All heavy atoms as an XYZ file, in Angstrom:
922
protein
N      -5.516     10.665    -10.836
C      -6.587     10.753     -9.760
C      -6.658      9.427     -9.140
O      -7.233      9.412     -7.987
C      -7.873     11.108    -10.497
C      -9.099     11.018     -9.568
S      -9.871     12.605     -9.751
C     -10.950     12.475     -8.247
N      -6.303      8.319     -9.599
C      -6.331      7.101     -8.835
C      -7.792      6.574     -8.899
O      -8.740      7.166     -9.531
N      -8.153      5.483     -8.219
C      -9.486      4.958     -8.136
C     -10.276      5.776     -7.183
O      -9.991      5.844     -5.996
C      -9.437      3.542     -7.689
O      -8.841      2.771     -8.662
N     -11.290      6.427     -7.626
C     -12.265      7.081     -6.704
C     -13.528      6.467     -7.012
O     -14.120      6.417     -8.135
C     -12.301      8.622     -7.168
C     -13.399      9.268     -6.266
C     -10.920      9.353     -6.826
N     -14.148      5.960     -6.009
C     -15.415      5.359     -6.076
C     -16.367      5.955     -5.127
O     -16.125      5.895     -3.982
C     -15.382      3.836     -5.920
C     -16.625      3.077     -6.160
C     -17.232      3.317     -7.540
C     -16.462      1.536     -5.768
N     -17.311      6.576     -5.558
C     -18.240      7.304     -4.635
C     -19.638      6.492     -4.713
O     -20.159      6.280     -5.746
C     -18.531      8.736     -5.133
C     -17.329      9.716     -5.090
C     -17.672     11.057     -5.682
C     -16.809      9.949     -3.669
N     -20.052      6.234     -3.558
C     -21.364      5.538     -3.493
C     -22.220      6.443     -2.596
O     -21.852      6.917     -1.692
C     -21.159      4.228     -2.673
C     -20.217      3.240     -3.286
C     -20.002      2.061     -2.427
C     -20.606      2.802     -4.696
N     -23.508      6.694     -3.158
C     -24.384      7.554     -2.458
C     -25.693      6.779     -2.242
O     -26.095      5.956     -3.024
C     -24.614      8.737     -3.420
N     -26.366      7.107     -1.171
C     -27.597      6.548     -0.945
C     -28.674      7.638     -0.607
O     -28.222      8.718     -0.248
C     -27.607      5.508      0.251
S     -27.144      6.305      1.777
N     -29.903      7.426     -0.928
C     -30.945      8.474     -0.673
C     -30.999      8.650      0.828
O     -31.124      7.717      1.600
C     -32.234      8.028     -1.330
N     -31.001      9.850      1.363
C     -31.226     10.112      2.716
C     -32.468     10.841      2.885
O     -33.127     11.489      2.026
C     -30.197     11.170      3.158
C     -28.682     10.657      2.925
C     -27.815     11.789      3.471
C     -28.525      9.528      3.918
N     -33.261     10.629      4.067
C     -34.438     11.311      4.287
C     -34.248     12.824      4.291
O     -33.242     13.295      4.528
C     -34.885     10.841      5.735
C     -34.049      9.591      5.961
C     -32.800      9.632      5.205
N     -35.283     13.495      4.064
C     -35.188     15.005      3.986
C     -34.527     15.517      5.252
O     -34.902     15.149      6.444
C     -36.535     15.593      3.773
N     -33.616     16.398      5.045
C     -32.810     17.071      6.223
C     -32.133     16.008      7.057
O     -31.982     16.397      8.270
C     -33.750     17.979      6.913
C     -34.403     19.045      6.011
C     -33.398     19.844      5.378
O     -32.422     20.256      5.825
N     -33.610     20.105      3.967
N     -31.720     14.871      6.563
C     -31.051     13.872      7.420
C     -29.656     14.320      7.561
O     -29.012     15.006      6.798
C     -31.197     12.632      6.716
N     -29.036     13.969      8.711
C     -27.596     14.017      8.944
C     -27.103     12.821      9.769
O     -27.838     12.265     10.544
C     -27.377     15.385      9.744
N     -25.829     12.362      9.420
C     -25.338     11.285     10.160
C     -23.876     11.414     10.127
O     -23.229     12.042      9.336
C     -25.807      9.940      9.507
C     -25.288      9.723      8.173
C     -24.103      9.101      7.820
C     -26.157     10.097      7.037
C     -23.733      8.900      6.609
C     -25.708      9.871      5.735
C     -24.450      9.339      5.527
N     -23.202     10.796     11.114
C     -21.732     10.871     11.312
C     -21.294      9.409     11.503
O     -21.916      8.797     12.467
C     -21.319     11.720     12.355
O     -21.866     12.993     12.164
C     -19.861     11.847     12.424
N     -20.357      8.903     10.891
C     -19.827      7.556     11.175
C     -18.550      7.683     11.997
O     -17.904      8.771     11.893
C     -19.520      6.876      9.854
C     -20.736      6.585      8.924
C     -20.229      6.057      7.511
C     -21.743      5.691      9.613
N     -18.138      6.577     12.683
C     -16.983      6.697     13.541
C     -15.709      6.950     12.678
O     -15.594      6.755     11.548
C     -16.918      5.290     14.147
C     -18.206      4.768     13.824
C     -18.839      5.359     12.717
N     -14.649      7.385     13.330
C     -13.305      7.531     12.771
C     -13.247      8.746     11.836
O     -13.713      9.825     12.186
N     -12.626      8.527     10.676
C     -12.407      9.510      9.809
C     -13.471      9.632      8.656
O     -13.185     10.243      7.577
C     -11.018      9.485      9.202
C      -9.962      9.596     10.216
O     -10.128     10.288     11.199
O      -8.923      8.919     10.035
N     -14.617      9.078      8.860
C     -15.582      8.950      7.878
C     -16.252     10.327      7.510
O     -16.135     11.345      8.228
C     -16.713      7.957      8.231
N     -16.965     10.417      6.384
C     -17.601     11.522      5.897
C     -18.857     11.852      6.838
O     -19.485     10.953      7.238
C     -17.988     11.484      4.540
C     -16.908     11.121      3.508
S     -15.631     12.459      3.404
C     -16.310     13.470      2.081
N     -19.043     13.148      6.949
C     -20.324     13.547      7.614
C     -21.263     14.100      6.441
O     -20.838     14.964      5.749
C     -20.165     14.718      8.679
C     -21.394     15.040      9.344
C     -21.103     16.086     10.344
N     -22.284     16.375     11.192
C     -23.395     17.046     10.821
N     -23.429     17.662      9.549
N     -24.437     17.299     11.599
N     -22.433     13.706      6.320
C     -23.389     13.984      5.247
C     -24.622     14.477      5.672
O     -25.218     14.076      6.724
C     -23.597     12.673      4.381
S     -22.109     12.024      3.695
N     -25.155     15.447      4.929
C     -26.490     15.991      5.133
C     -27.175     16.003      3.867
O     -26.515     16.144      2.757
C     -26.433     17.402      5.820
O     -25.826     18.299      4.921
C     -25.880     17.349      7.214
N     -28.564     15.978      3.690
C     -29.062     16.042      2.417
C     -30.587     15.664      2.428
O     -31.192     15.563      3.534
N     -31.006     15.438      1.315
C     -32.406     15.037      1.000
C     -32.489     13.851      0.060
O     -31.407     13.369     -0.289
C     -33.270     16.214      0.564
O     -32.778     16.600     -0.788
N     -33.621     13.593     -0.504
C     -33.661     12.458     -1.471
C     -32.927     12.722     -2.773
O     -32.494     11.892     -3.494
C     -35.183     12.160     -1.756
N     -32.737     13.946     -3.137
C     -32.091     14.277     -4.346
C     -30.790     15.139     -4.382
O     -30.153     15.375     -5.345
C     -33.041     15.165     -5.305
O     -33.341     16.297     -4.580
C     -34.297     14.351     -5.623
N     -30.379     15.500     -3.066
C     -29.174     16.374     -2.821
C     -28.500     15.848     -1.641
O     -29.074     15.596     -0.564
C     -29.700     17.748     -2.704
C     -28.470     18.783     -2.293
C     -27.416     18.897     -3.398
C     -28.980     20.061     -1.891
N     -27.253     15.617     -1.716
C     -26.320     15.094     -0.613
C     -25.077     15.912     -0.619
O     -24.369     16.133     -1.632
C     -25.977     13.641     -0.635
C     -25.060     13.153      0.499
C     -27.195     12.719     -0.688
N     -24.688     16.520      0.601
C     -23.407     17.136      0.731
C     -22.618     16.452      1.823
O     -23.089     16.257      2.874
C     -23.620     18.593      1.058
C     -24.087     19.364     -0.104
O     -23.316     19.520     -1.092
N     -25.212     19.965     -0.067
N     -21.358     16.115      1.596
C     -20.565     15.391      2.570
C     -19.129     16.098      2.831
O     -18.661     16.613      1.822
C     -20.296     13.967      2.094
S     -21.867     13.065      1.984
N     -18.667     16.035      3.920
C     -17.346     16.557      4.254
C     -16.725     15.678      5.362
O     -17.386     15.028      6.073
C     -17.365     17.997      4.689
O     -18.220     18.131      5.817
N     -15.330     15.773      5.561
C     -14.612     15.138      6.667
C     -13.763     16.151      7.389
O     -13.640     17.246      6.902
C     -13.899     13.928      6.180
C     -12.782     14.211      5.213
O     -12.303     15.376      5.176
O     -12.278     13.231      4.624
N     -13.192     15.742      8.343
C     -12.338     16.567      9.187
C     -10.965     17.001      8.559
O     -10.308     17.895      8.972
C     -12.044     15.987     10.556
C     -11.143     14.769     10.550
C     -11.134     14.129     11.923
N     -10.232     12.964     11.978
C      -8.931     12.979     12.391
N      -8.431     14.088     12.711
N      -8.264     11.947     12.299
N     -10.778     16.412      7.439
C      -9.455     16.731      6.650
C      -9.619     17.752      5.552
O      -8.611     18.223      4.932
C      -8.803     15.414      6.069
C      -8.651     14.408      7.099
C      -9.385     13.223      7.113
C      -7.572     14.442      8.016
C      -9.123     12.237      7.936
C      -7.301     13.528      8.945
C      -8.206     12.270      8.934
N     -10.874     18.240      5.377
C     -11.174     19.233      4.379
C     -11.598     18.676      3.039
O     -11.886     19.403      2.076
N     -11.845     17.283      2.942
C     -12.348     16.758      1.701
C     -13.869     16.931      1.738
O     -14.500     16.935      2.753
C     -12.112     15.157      1.752
C     -10.725     14.802      1.767
O     -10.004     15.130      0.771
N     -10.209     14.223      2.814
N     -14.426     17.173      0.612
C     -15.900     17.402      0.505
C     -16.378     17.114     -0.890
O     -15.596     17.123     -1.866
C     -16.283     18.863      0.928
C     -15.674     19.900      0.192
N     -16.233     20.368     -0.997
C     -14.542     20.653      0.457
C     -15.488     21.354     -1.431
N     -14.493     21.574     -0.561
N     -17.700     16.751     -0.965
C     -18.370     16.530     -2.224
C     -19.834     16.732     -2.090
O     -20.383     16.648     -0.968
C     -17.968     15.145     -2.818
C     -18.572     13.981     -1.981
C     -19.831     13.507     -2.239
C     -17.716     13.364     -1.054
C     -20.207     12.334     -1.504
C     -18.194     12.220     -0.419
C     -19.422     11.753     -0.559
O     -19.950     10.657      0.126
N     -20.495     16.946     -3.211
C     -21.974     17.194     -3.240
C     -22.424     16.264     -4.459
O     -21.742     16.110     -5.558
N     -23.637     15.778     -4.278
C     -24.195     14.976     -5.313
C     -25.723     15.494     -5.516
O     -26.433     15.690     -4.528
C     -24.423     13.454     -4.753
C     -22.998     12.898     -4.484
C     -24.976     12.580     -5.809
C     -22.872     11.586     -3.801
N     -26.043     15.635     -6.729
C     -27.468     15.986     -7.070
C     -27.929     14.946     -7.968
O     -27.326     14.629     -9.116
C     -27.403     17.330     -7.705
C     -28.824     17.730     -8.267
C     -26.902     18.529     -6.827
N     -29.147     14.551     -7.712
C     -29.810     13.446     -8.495
C     -30.910     14.160     -9.407
O     -31.783     14.883     -8.790
C     -30.404     12.430     -7.654
C     -31.025     11.215     -8.424
C     -29.937     10.318     -9.052
O     -29.070      9.991     -8.376
N     -30.285      9.794    -10.233
N     -30.900     14.009    -10.634
C     -31.910     14.584    -11.581
C     -32.360     13.563    -12.555
O     -31.751     13.332    -13.624
C     -31.311     15.846    -12.388
C     -30.931     16.918    -11.503
C     -30.275     18.153    -12.241
O     -29.768     17.848    -13.342
N     -30.374     19.257    -11.772
N     -33.341     12.858    -12.163
C     -33.882     11.756    -13.009
C     -32.920     10.521    -13.046
O     -32.419     10.164    -11.977
N     -32.541     10.293    -14.234
C     -31.437      9.175    -14.384
C     -29.972      9.697    -14.365
O     -29.110      8.963    -14.487
C     -31.675      8.394    -15.683
O     -31.563      9.180    -16.792
N     -29.827     11.030    -14.282
C     -28.618     11.688    -14.212
C     -28.106     11.974    -12.790
O     -28.878     12.389    -11.968
C     -28.660     12.983    -15.122
C     -28.890     12.757    -16.445
O     -28.472     11.624    -16.997
O     -29.445     13.635    -17.075
N     -26.900     11.824    -12.453
C     -26.218     12.109    -11.248
C     -25.067     13.032    -11.509
O     -24.203     12.774    -12.365
C     -25.743     10.904    -10.475
O     -26.793     10.010    -10.321
C     -25.128     11.206     -9.096
N     -25.081     14.281    -10.795
C     -24.038     15.150    -10.943
C     -23.303     15.317     -9.650
O     -23.877     15.479     -8.573
C     -24.692     16.573    -11.283
C     -25.620     16.545    -12.495
C     -26.380     17.915    -12.508
C     -24.936     16.284    -13.715
N     -21.867     15.189     -9.714
C     -21.089     15.319     -8.455
C     -19.910     16.321     -8.636
O     -19.362     16.384     -9.793
C     -20.536     13.902     -8.257
C     -21.528     12.922     -7.836
S     -20.825     11.277     -7.536
C     -20.305     10.697     -9.066
N     -19.656     17.045     -7.687
C     -18.571     17.846     -7.607
C     -17.835     17.780     -6.182
O     -18.583     17.484     -5.212
C     -18.982     19.384     -7.692
C     -19.435     19.660     -9.100
C     -19.772     21.162     -9.153
N     -19.877     21.505    -10.499
C     -19.488     22.593    -11.072
N     -18.945     23.632    -10.361
N     -19.592     22.834    -12.349
N     -16.527     17.780     -6.172
C     -15.891     17.697     -4.967
C     -14.532     18.305     -4.859
O     -13.951     18.874     -5.889
N     -13.775     18.062     -3.653
C     -12.564     18.695     -3.492
C     -11.709     17.582     -2.689
O     -12.321     16.965     -1.717
C     -12.545     19.993     -2.654
C     -11.198     20.475     -2.329
C     -10.324     21.048     -3.300
C     -10.697     20.278     -1.011
C      -9.111     21.500     -2.921
C      -9.437     20.818     -0.634
C      -8.724     21.454     -1.644
N     -10.477     17.337     -3.233
C      -9.637     16.343     -2.502
C      -8.561     17.111     -1.880
O      -7.704     17.682     -2.484
C      -9.066     15.303     -3.577
C      -8.085     14.332     -2.857
O      -8.585     13.483     -2.153
O      -6.930     14.536     -3.136
N      -8.540     17.142     -0.487
C      -7.614     17.808      0.294
C      -6.171     17.504      0.080
O      -5.309     18.263      0.168
C      -7.974     17.790      1.764
N      -5.917     16.225     -0.082
C      -4.470     15.708     -0.201
C      -3.877     16.210     -1.546
O      -2.799     16.721     -1.538
C      -4.473     14.152     -0.269
C      -4.853     13.607      1.198
C      -3.107     13.615     -0.528
C      -4.954     12.121      1.334
N      -4.626     16.076     -2.638
C      -3.996     16.512     -3.883
C      -4.320     18.016     -4.243
O      -3.643     18.715     -5.026
C      -4.664     15.733     -5.004
O      -6.050     15.937     -5.234
N      -5.188     18.625     -3.392
C      -5.700     19.965     -3.742
C      -6.408     20.168     -4.995
O      -6.693     21.229     -5.466
N      -6.983     19.056     -5.468
C      -7.682     19.170     -6.840
C      -9.123     19.189     -6.557
O      -9.742     18.476     -5.705
C      -7.424     17.855     -7.637
C      -6.000     17.741     -7.997
C      -5.522     18.699     -8.966
O      -6.168     19.210     -9.816
N      -4.354     19.313     -8.536
N      -9.872     19.955     -7.413
C     -11.263     19.938     -7.476
C     -11.640     19.015     -8.628
O     -10.953     18.920     -9.508
C     -11.845     21.392     -7.813
C     -11.535     22.312     -6.578
C     -12.395     23.606     -6.790
N     -12.099     24.458     -5.709
C     -12.659     24.310     -4.475
N     -13.401     23.386     -4.197
N     -12.213     25.221     -3.515
N     -12.800     18.419     -8.505
C     -13.277     17.398     -9.505
C     -14.703     17.465     -9.676
O     -15.575     17.939     -8.847
C     -12.795     16.024     -9.157
C     -13.269     15.534     -7.877
C     -12.594     15.663     -6.711
C     -14.582     14.988     -7.594
N     -13.439     15.193     -5.622
C     -14.625     14.736     -6.192
C     -15.660     14.495     -8.343
C     -15.724     14.032     -5.522
C     -16.799     13.963     -7.785
C     -16.773     13.701     -6.489
N     -15.179     16.965    -10.898
C     -16.614     16.877    -11.188
C     -16.848     15.636    -11.945
O     -15.974     15.235    -12.764
C     -17.110     18.191    -12.021
N     -18.003     15.027    -11.795
C     -18.314     13.839    -12.528
C     -19.811     13.757    -12.725
O     -20.586     14.204    -11.939
C     -17.931     12.509    -11.662
C     -18.222     11.240    -12.339
C     -17.738     10.071    -11.503
O     -16.507     10.004    -11.297
N     -18.726      9.203    -11.120
N     -20.215     13.394    -14.016
C     -21.502     13.194    -14.441
C     -21.750     11.774    -14.788
O     -20.926     11.130    -15.474
C     -21.707     14.115    -15.665
O     -21.482     15.440    -15.336
C     -23.186     14.018    -16.057
N     -22.919     11.207    -14.439
C     -23.243      9.909    -14.743
C     -24.717      9.642    -15.085
O     -25.580     10.574    -14.641
C     -22.867      8.893    -13.575
O     -23.697      9.171    -12.435
N     -25.026      8.773    -16.016
C     -26.263      8.497    -16.439
C     -26.493      7.008    -16.326
O     -25.682      6.229    -16.649
C     -26.490      8.911    -17.965
O     -26.231     10.315    -18.005
C     -27.973      8.704    -18.401
N     -27.712      6.702    -15.751
C     -27.995      5.246    -15.504
C     -29.069      4.832    -16.573
O     -30.055      5.401    -16.851
C     -28.681      5.265    -14.081
O     -27.740      5.635    -13.137
C     -29.055      3.746    -13.767
N     -28.757      3.657    -17.100
C     -29.571      2.929    -18.148
C     -29.963      1.552    -17.445
O     -29.097      0.677    -17.617
C     -28.943      2.799    -19.372
C     -28.538      4.157    -20.031
C     -27.247      4.611    -19.902
C     -29.470      4.812    -20.750
C     -26.880      5.855    -20.493
C     -29.032      6.076    -21.346
C     -27.820      6.483    -21.164
O     -27.499      7.850    -21.749
N     -31.088      1.342    -16.699
C     -31.302      0.114    -16.041
C     -30.222     -0.189    -15.056
O     -30.065      0.517    -14.111
N     -29.509     -1.258    -15.194
C     -28.566     -1.687    -14.290
C     -27.047     -1.227    -14.582
O     -26.098     -1.407    -13.930
C     -28.349     -3.279    -14.146
C     -29.560     -3.767    -13.532
C     -29.518     -5.295    -13.531
N     -30.773     -5.852    -13.068
C     -30.772     -6.619    -12.026
N     -29.659     -6.911    -11.303
N     -31.981     -7.084    -11.510
N     -26.997     -0.423    -15.670
C     -25.670      0.146    -16.225
C     -25.694      1.665    -15.964
O     -26.484      2.299    -16.168
C     -25.440     -0.201    -17.736
C     -24.279      0.316    -18.373
C     -22.986     -0.420    -17.870
C     -24.325      0.258    -19.851
N     -24.509      1.981    -15.487
C     -24.206      3.526    -15.276
C     -23.032      3.906    -16.096
O     -21.916      3.184    -15.895
C     -24.036      3.715    -13.854
C     -23.940      5.258    -13.402
C     -23.803      5.462    -11.972
O     -22.853      4.964    -11.419
N     -24.657      6.248    -11.370
N     -23.097      4.929    -16.823
C     -21.972      5.519    -17.614
C     -21.602      6.777    -16.924
O     -22.376      7.468    -16.652
C     -22.326      5.720    -19.143
C     -22.856      4.598    -19.841
C     -23.417      4.970    -21.115
C     -21.913      3.482    -19.962
N     -20.174      6.947    -16.695
C     -19.758      8.143    -16.074
C     -18.491      8.735    -16.808
O     -17.662      8.060    -17.425
C     -19.578      7.976    -14.579
C     -18.476      6.922    -14.342
C     -17.094      7.282    -14.195
C     -18.981      5.555    -13.973
C     -16.333      6.301    -13.727
C     -17.924      4.680    -13.617
C     -16.703      4.964    -13.514
N     -18.448     10.193    -16.611
C     -17.257     10.830    -17.114
C     -16.992     11.930    -16.116
O     -17.733     12.353    -15.343
C     -17.581     11.583    -18.527
O     -18.633     12.516    -18.293
C     -17.863     10.596    -19.585
N     -15.652     12.201    -16.008
C     -15.217     13.208    -15.008
C     -14.073     14.037    -15.427
O     -13.254     13.626    -16.428
N     -13.829     15.085    -14.724
C     -12.648     15.905    -14.915
C     -12.151     16.501    -13.650
O     -13.056     16.734    -12.756
C     -12.877     17.080    -16.000
C     -11.659     17.838    -16.281
C     -13.983     17.986    -15.475
C     -11.741     18.868    -17.514
N     -10.867     16.715    -13.502
C     -10.308     17.231    -12.252
C      -9.673     18.598    -12.609
O      -9.403     18.862    -13.882
C      -9.290     16.403    -11.608
O      -8.155     16.154    -12.463
N      -9.403     19.450    -11.642
C      -8.856     20.853    -11.939
C      -7.485     20.745    -12.604
O      -7.065     21.806    -13.195
C      -8.929     21.606    -10.641
O      -8.104     21.084     -9.672
N      -6.849     19.624    -12.574
C      -5.502     19.545    -13.309
C      -5.684     19.119    -14.674
O      -4.669     18.953    -15.397
C      -4.529     18.614    -12.483
C      -4.899     17.208    -12.571
O      -6.016     16.819    -12.986
N      -4.043     16.313    -11.985
N      -6.892     18.959    -15.242
C      -7.085     18.604    -16.527
C      -7.259     17.146    -16.757
O      -7.521     16.809    -17.916
N      -7.071     16.342    -15.820
C      -7.215     14.823    -15.952
C      -8.670     14.572    -16.220
O      -9.566     14.971    -15.711
C      -6.730     14.065    -14.770
C      -6.788     12.556    -14.964
C      -6.273     11.847    -13.781
O      -5.899     12.436    -12.895
O      -6.280     10.549    -14.049
N      -8.921     13.647    -17.259
C     -10.248     13.187    -17.641
C     -10.434     11.672    -17.347
O      -9.388     11.019    -17.395
C     -10.473     13.364    -19.114
C     -10.261     14.807    -19.684
C     -10.336     14.780    -21.096
C     -11.436     15.791    -19.041
N     -11.595     11.221    -17.092
C     -11.721      9.794    -16.939
C     -13.155      9.426    -17.430
O     -14.067     10.331    -17.476
C     -11.694      9.273    -15.500
C     -12.534      9.849    -14.452
C     -13.771      9.429    -14.057
C     -12.263     11.097    -13.734
N     -14.256     10.259    -13.119
C     -13.362     11.291    -12.869
C     -11.311     12.024    -13.674
C     -13.573     12.404    -12.080
C     -11.360     13.123    -12.851
C     -12.530     13.254    -12.052
N     -13.349      8.181    -17.737
C     -14.563      7.702    -18.366
C     -14.727      6.232    -17.823
O     -13.719      5.551    -17.576
C     -14.613      7.681    -19.823
C     -16.020      7.315    -20.439
C     -13.513      6.855    -20.446
C     -16.180      7.582    -21.809
N     -16.008      5.833    -17.506
C     -16.174      4.520    -17.030
C     -17.515      3.951    -16.987
O     -18.482      4.736    -17.373
N     -17.638      2.761    -16.530
C     -18.977      2.172    -16.376
C     -19.092      1.480    -15.067
O     -18.107      1.065    -14.437
C     -19.194      1.040    -17.525
O     -18.302     -0.020    -17.306
C     -19.178      1.579    -18.775
N     -20.290      1.439    -14.491
C     -20.621      0.566    -13.351
C     -21.848     -0.250    -13.693
O     -22.774      0.171    -14.230
C     -20.909      1.468    -12.115
O     -19.779      2.183    -11.659
N     -21.724     -1.523    -13.305
C     -22.855     -2.396    -13.626
C     -23.258     -3.062    -12.295
O     -22.372     -3.666    -11.539
C     -22.461     -3.499    -14.634
C     -23.558     -4.443    -15.023
C     -23.275     -5.428    -16.030
N     -22.694     -4.817    -17.262
C     -23.490     -4.364    -18.372
N     -24.801     -4.516    -18.219
N     -22.969     -3.867    -19.406
N     -24.661     -3.015    -11.972
C     -25.128     -3.630    -10.848
C     -25.526     -5.132    -11.228
O     -26.263     -5.387    -12.116
C     -26.454     -2.916    -10.385
C     -26.625     -2.862     -8.878
C     -27.721     -2.011     -8.520
N     -28.448     -1.329     -9.560
C     -29.742     -1.459     -9.875
N     -30.515     -2.283     -9.223
N     -30.320     -0.897    -10.843
N     -24.928     -6.113    -10.362
C     -25.267     -7.546    -10.597
C     -25.616     -8.122     -9.198
O     -24.725     -8.329     -8.437
C     -24.050     -8.216    -11.246
C     -23.633     -7.597    -12.518
C     -24.346     -9.749    -11.446
C     -22.321     -8.039    -13.015
N     -26.843     -8.195     -8.993
C     -27.297     -8.575     -7.577
C     -26.816     -7.629     -6.591
O     -27.144     -6.526     -6.550
N     -26.100     -8.156     -5.547
C     -25.585     -7.261     -4.404
C     -24.216     -6.723     -4.790
O     -23.614     -6.073     -3.968
C     -25.467     -8.118     -3.164
C     -26.774     -8.234     -2.603
C     -28.014     -8.332     -3.091
C     -27.006     -8.399     -1.098
N     -28.953     -8.499     -2.205
C     -28.414     -8.575     -0.971
C     -26.221     -8.638     -0.027
C     -29.008     -8.753      0.279
C     -26.751     -8.795      1.300
C     -28.160     -8.893      1.346
N     -23.709     -6.921     -5.996
C     -22.439     -6.430     -6.422
C     -22.602     -5.338     -7.424
O     -23.497     -5.195     -8.238
C     -21.620     -7.467     -7.149
C     -21.253     -8.559     -6.165
O     -20.593     -8.354     -5.177
N     -21.788     -9.905     -6.547
N     -21.512     -4.314     -7.372
C     -21.458     -3.342     -8.356
C     -20.004     -3.437     -8.972
O     -18.994     -3.339     -8.148
C     -21.781     -1.892     -7.785
C     -21.454     -0.897     -8.941
C     -23.145     -1.833     -7.255
N     -19.916     -3.706    -10.230
C     -18.577     -3.895    -10.780
C     -18.317     -2.513    -11.705
O     -19.106     -2.156    -12.522
C     -18.584     -5.011    -11.739
C     -17.163     -5.100    -12.421
C     -18.851     -6.231    -10.967
N     -17.277     -1.795    -11.343
C     -16.974     -0.525    -11.967
C     -15.578     -0.717    -12.642
O     -14.705     -1.312    -12.063
C     -16.778      0.538    -10.975
O     -18.036      0.737    -10.243
N     -15.624     -0.129    -13.854
C     -14.392     -0.143    -14.602
C     -14.134      1.357    -15.089
O     -15.028      1.981    -15.533
C     -14.337     -0.968    -15.781
C     -14.374     -2.525    -15.475
C     -14.461     -3.283    -16.866
N     -14.290     -4.725    -16.484
C     -15.216     -5.605    -16.238
N     -16.494     -5.148    -16.229
N     -14.967     -6.773    -16.005
N     -12.944      1.815    -15.092
C     -12.702      3.136    -15.686
C     -11.213      3.193    -16.283
O     -10.434      2.331    -15.941
C     -12.793      4.216    -14.596
C     -11.647      4.398    -13.680
C     -10.670      5.420    -14.062
C     -11.311      3.664    -12.579
C      -9.579      5.653    -13.362
C     -10.212      3.865    -11.811
C      -9.347      4.852    -12.219
N     -11.079      4.249    -17.195
C      -9.751      4.613    -17.646
C      -9.670      6.151    -17.649
O     -10.684      6.815    -17.717
C      -9.606      4.072    -19.055
O     -10.570      4.487    -19.856
N      -8.367      6.598    -17.500
C      -8.196      8.003    -17.350
C      -7.224      8.484    -18.502
O      -6.597      7.729    -19.130
C      -7.473      8.356    -16.014
O      -6.230      8.009    -15.987
N      -7.199      9.771    -18.664
C      -6.264     10.409    -19.673
C      -4.871     10.159    -19.368
O      -3.992     10.349    -20.200
C      -6.670     11.875    -19.887
O      -6.502     12.637    -18.521
N      -4.600      9.871    -18.167
C      -3.185      9.578    -17.727
C      -2.700      8.094    -18.156
O      -1.649      7.640    -17.782
C      -2.876      9.734    -16.233
C      -2.925     11.116    -15.783
C      -2.590     11.150    -14.333
C      -2.409     12.640    -13.926
N      -1.979     12.708    -12.441
N      -3.720      7.357    -18.661
C      -3.472      5.985    -19.081
C      -3.760      4.945    -17.990
O      -3.442      3.722    -18.072
N      -4.236      5.378    -16.880
C      -4.638      4.392    -15.736
C      -5.920      3.720    -16.161
O      -6.767      4.245    -16.801
C      -4.920      5.184    -14.475
C      -3.713      5.963    -13.917
C      -4.004      6.741    -12.711
O      -5.168      7.141    -12.550
O      -3.203      6.985    -11.901
N      -5.939      2.455    -15.709
C      -7.195      1.599    -15.930
C      -7.335      0.858    -14.551
O      -6.374      0.490    -13.970
C      -7.052      0.580    -17.025
C      -7.106      1.312    -18.403
C      -6.823      0.184    -19.388
N      -7.025      0.871    -20.768
C      -7.759      0.361    -21.664
N      -8.451     -0.690    -21.473
N      -7.988      1.117    -22.772
N      -8.607      0.798    -14.208
C      -8.901      0.033    -12.986
C     -10.272     -0.631    -12.990
O     -11.033     -0.230    -13.701
C      -8.775      0.901    -11.788
C      -8.288      0.150    -10.450
O      -8.222     -1.032    -10.448
O      -8.083      0.877     -9.412
N     -10.346     -1.598    -12.095
C     -11.576     -2.322    -11.839
C     -11.878     -2.437    -10.375
O     -10.959     -2.897     -9.642
C     -11.665     -3.616    -12.604
C     -12.791     -4.523    -12.282
C     -12.624     -5.807    -13.135
N     -13.916     -6.659    -13.015
C     -14.073     -7.575    -12.198
N     -13.154     -7.839    -11.269
N     -15.198     -8.252    -12.115
N     -13.089     -2.065     -9.937
C     -13.411     -2.193     -8.519
C     -14.697     -3.011     -8.426
O     -15.705     -2.746     -9.163
C     -13.553     -0.787     -7.955
C     -13.991     -0.839     -6.438
C     -12.356      0.061     -8.043
N     -14.691     -3.999     -7.537
C     -15.936     -4.805     -7.242
C     -16.406     -4.491     -5.833
O     -15.711     -4.699     -4.877
C     -15.604     -6.260     -7.450
C     -16.844     -7.092     -7.291
O     -18.016     -6.663     -7.359
N     -16.693     -8.418     -6.963
N     -17.650     -3.908     -5.702
C     -18.238     -3.632     -4.375
C     -19.354     -4.558     -4.175
O     -20.237     -4.721     -4.960
C     -18.602     -2.019     -4.334
S     -17.245     -0.964     -4.490
N     -19.363     -5.072     -2.947
C     -20.514     -5.981     -2.473
C     -21.160     -5.362     -1.200
O     -20.305     -4.899     -0.373
C     -19.935     -7.323     -2.278
C     -20.918     -8.388     -1.616
O     -21.233     -8.158     -0.510
N     -21.340     -9.261     -2.573
N     -22.393     -5.326     -1.030
C     -23.053     -4.772      0.098
C     -22.609     -5.465      1.456
O     -22.664     -4.842      2.451
C     -24.628     -4.990     -0.054
C     -25.177     -4.143     -1.076
C     -26.647     -4.287     -1.119
N     -27.203     -3.506     -2.235
C     -28.493     -3.418     -2.519
N     -29.311     -4.182     -1.768
N     -28.938     -2.748     -3.445
N     -22.181     -6.605      1.374
C     -21.859     -7.384      2.595
C     -20.321     -7.241      2.923
O     -20.028     -7.103      4.130
C     -22.236     -8.937      2.463
C     -23.601     -9.226      2.161
S     -24.619     -8.853      3.643
C     -24.221    -10.114      4.697
N     -19.478     -7.256      1.946
C     -18.029     -7.238      2.246
C     -17.290     -6.013      1.857
O     -16.090     -5.998      2.066
C     -17.340     -8.499      1.653
C     -17.591     -8.547      0.153
C     -17.877     -9.820      2.206
C     -16.794     -9.747     -0.594
N     -17.874     -5.073      1.191
C     -17.274     -3.905      0.963
C     -16.680     -3.879     -0.434
O     -17.057     -4.734     -1.305
N     -15.701     -3.104     -0.758
C     -15.096     -2.902     -2.101
C     -13.622     -3.606     -2.119
O     -12.929     -3.599     -1.147
C     -14.884     -1.494     -2.469
S     -16.545     -0.693     -2.607
N     -13.346     -4.214     -3.274
C     -12.058     -4.819     -3.484
C     -11.392     -4.255     -4.889
O     -12.131     -4.079     -5.814
C     -12.156     -6.325     -3.586
C     -12.703     -6.945     -2.397
C     -13.035     -8.332     -2.537
O     -12.801     -8.904     -3.636
N     -13.527     -8.989     -1.466
């Protein structure tokens, strides 16, 4: 599956926005967000208390995927599965303006992504 990092923000009720280029177009409320792009990729996010449920479709691979995460303070634990049977597990930790995410997959992949509000993800 490679590194997939989804970042969601709460949107005002019935909000909609579009970013330039090939970015996702999203609509939603404070607890539900649905996004899609012109290539056929799409995902939905539902927030239920400290749990976040996500489902999506990757147009390039043709794979559907689902991910569940639970937040404990500044730590988020997540697990996911794709339609080809690949599994992944990981953590994200908020440290100031940074979010450091680590994951490993059933294919033996491991990765670390550092995202900063000012400079983006690396």
